[in-house]
Phi, psi and omega in degrees: 000132182288133174280167178297315180296327174296318178296320174302318179291332181284337178279114181222164173280114183252120186258000172234101185251155175227185184256010189265075179244159186273335181278143176272177186296325177295317180296319178298317180296322178292320179299309181297312184298308185290328176295313179294321178304326183267007178272149178287152174212155182297132183054028184050041185290332179054045183280350179277124175240159183214153177230128177262126178245129172224173179054230183296325181294321175298316179297318183296322178303312187281332172295317180295323180292314178300321180296319178289323180294323182299334182284337187243346180288144193289329185211165177297325179294315180296319179296325179297321178291319179294322179295318178301315179296312181299314185292320186268331183263334186241301181297331182290346179287180183281322186197184179216137171261125175263132181248135182228150167254132178275104185294333178297323178290312180298314180293328177293322176295323175302321179287319184287327184229074188295337180296334181250008188308322184288349181264340192293330177294313178298318183291328176296319178294323175299314177299322177297312180302318181294316181296317180296316181296319181299313180297319182297320176293321180294323176293318180300319181296334176271005182075021182257130180273158182200166166222165174248128182239159182221076174267009169278145004274005185304322186255003187306310182297317178297318179294317179300317181287317185294322187245016175053049181279135180303145183302327185280351180275121182253123182294129182242340179183163178233134181235090174291142183216161177172194179291149182274108184265345175204149182296159174291160171296156178296136179268131176251160182229142171292155179300137182308318184297341178274348187239334190234145176225156171211153178225136181250000000 
């Protein structure tokens, strides 16, 4: 049986993805949905929302991303490098999970609990991080590779329009995933004494 720490080591950023995974779209949706449902959030606010893109929708996302990047990249050479990365590391995968924060929930909490109003933005980001990590671990457990990308806010308007996303949902990250076609880079660690302390 895989221990939690072994699963953590299995979860890596995979930049060469393919489409050869064992789960079907229904199983993937259940995995993403149920994993996020069981993650903690401040005041059980459940402000993390997600959209699963596969097939044509997945391809559409990365085509849209490239179109927006072409507008801001400094040169044709730079865009060629960017396109190569997007095509081979993200679009080549099986699908993408889009992560959103529902601002209506977060802003509502600020009104309901004004004593903590200054904390809710930070707490929403903590909830987002927990949810993203949980899904990443769940994918790793299934032998599926992934990375976390942040092309927001560059693609926010296009995503909202293309996939009919509610106005209050703010895009926070994109997780392309798929079969692992090449191993992750070696992971290095800072010295423990620079990161951890304990007192008895």
